[in-house]
N, C-alpha and C positions, 0 to 999 in steps of 0.2 A: 690512754696513759703512756708515758714514755718510761723506757726501761733503762735503768742505770746500773751497769754490770761493775760491780765492787770486787776487783780481783785481790782476795785475802783469804787466809784460813782462820782469821781471827774474828770470832764473833764479838768481841768488846768493840772493834772498831765499826763492825756493822751496826751494832746498837747505837753508837755514838752518831753516825750519819742519820740512821732512823729517827733519832730524837729531834733532828732539825729540819729534815727535808719533808716537804708536803706529800704525804703518801697517797692522797687523793689523786695527785698529777704524776707520781714517779713511783715505778715499781723497783724497789731494790733487789737486785738478782746477786747472790754471793757466788762467785767462781773461784775455786781454788785450782790453779795450775803451777806446774813447776817453772820457776823462773831463776834464772842463773843469779848467784848473789855476787854482785860486783863489788870491787873495793874502790871507792871514791872519796871525795874530800868533805861531801855533806849530804844530807838528806835529799835535797832537791835533785842533786845528779843521780843519786841511787834511784829516787822514785821516778824520775824521767826516763831512765834507762828501761826500769820495770814496766813502766806504761807503754812505752814503744814496743817492747817486746811482747806484752800481753795483746796489744791491738794487733801486731803481725800475726800472733797465732789464733785469735778469735775473729779478727776482720769486722770488729764492731767497736764503738765506743765504749772506753773502759775508765775507771779510776782506780788509782794505786794510791795508798797512803804509806810513807816510811818515816823513820824517825832516827835521830842521833841524841846522844846523852852526853852533856859535857859537864866535867868536874872541874871549875876553875882552879883549884890548888894543885890539880895534876895537869895544867896545861891543856885543858880540853878534853883530856882522854876520859873515856873511851871514843867519844865522838861517834862517827860512823861506823865503828867497829863493835857496836853495842852487841850484835848477835853473837860474835865470837866471844866477847868478853862475858856474856850470859852463859854460855855453854862451857866456858873454862873457868873462870873464877867465880861467877854467879854473883848475887848480892852481897852474900857473905865475906867473900873475897875482896870485892870492892870496899867494903867497910874495914877490913883489915888493913888494907893499903892507906886509909885515912885514920887509922888510930893516931890519936895524938896531934891531929891536923886541926887546927883552930877553923881556918876558912872552910866551910862545909857548903859553900854556894854551888849550885848547879842548876842546869836547865836542859829541858828537851828542846830539841828543834824538830818540829813537825811539819811533814811536807805532803801535801796532796796534790798529786798530778792526774790531770784529765786530758785522755787522748780523744779528740773529737772524731766526727764522722771521717774526716780525711787523714787522721792520724796526726793531726797537728797537737802539740801539747801545751797545755795551760798549768802553770804552777801556783800553789796557793801555800803560803806559810805562815806558821802560828809564830806571832811575835809576843809570846808569854815572857814574863819577868822571872827571874831566877827564884829558885826554892832553895831548898837545903837537904842534905843527906841526913837522915836520922841517925842516931848514935847506935841503935839496935835494929834487928831487922823485925819486921812484923810477921809472925809465924801463921796468922790465919788465911784464909782463903777469900777471894774476891771474885764474883762472877763478872765483874765488871773490866777487871783488870787486862791490859794490852800485853803486859810485861812483867816479869818477875821483879824488874826494877821498881815497879809501884810499891814494893815492900819495904824500900828504904828512902823513897823520894817524898819529901815534905813541902806541898805547894806553898807557894807566898801566903802569908795571912792565916795561916792554919798551923795545928800543934799536932797533927797525925798524918800518916802516910796516906797516898792516895788508896792504897789497898784497904785501908779501914774504913772508907767512906761507903755510906749506905747508897743504895740507887738513888734515894731522894737527895742525899747531900751531893752527890755526884752531878745530878741534874741542876741543882740549885749553883753548884759551882760552875758548870757549864754556861748558865745562864748569864752569870756575872763576867764570865771570860769571853762571852758571845762574839763580840766583834773582833776578837784576837784569833779565834778559832780557824784553822784551815779548813773544817768543814763548813763553818758558817759563811766564811768567804767564798767557798765554792757553791754553796746552795744560793747565796745572793747573786753571784755571777750568773748562774743557771737561770734563775728567774728573768733575767734581763736579756737572755738570748731569744 
């Protein structure tokens, strides 16, 4: 059985990979290490930096997943500054910025980067279509959420936030989005190696 070291503190991300990978062939090991948070133009650049940094620290193949969040009416803000915006404005503040704004389209850019045995990086990017910002924040909890932004993000073709999805609904959504997912792209690529 091969080991897949997933460098993250986020259990939701680990569960997302676990739902897709053949766990009879791969053992997912979650590792949480301190990685500097760089400022870059997109999620791929950030995830690539983090994967290289983690590889240098652990001296073994690793995967890192990072995301950016883009609101079209705000010219793509917050983009890769999602962590800072979450810590300062939060979802409620982001919704206040959007009060009275008709165009509520937005999207996540999700990037997974794998640093292989030699430290070479391979990037996989989710090409999901835009969803929209909810009018109000969902106040409940979600064991599957990766981010508090799930409380205000309504995926395309749905009428509720990601945070409102049950585990079964999330799995069904992931199945329908499967070919676009950065996790699925990675798992498919991994099978061919």
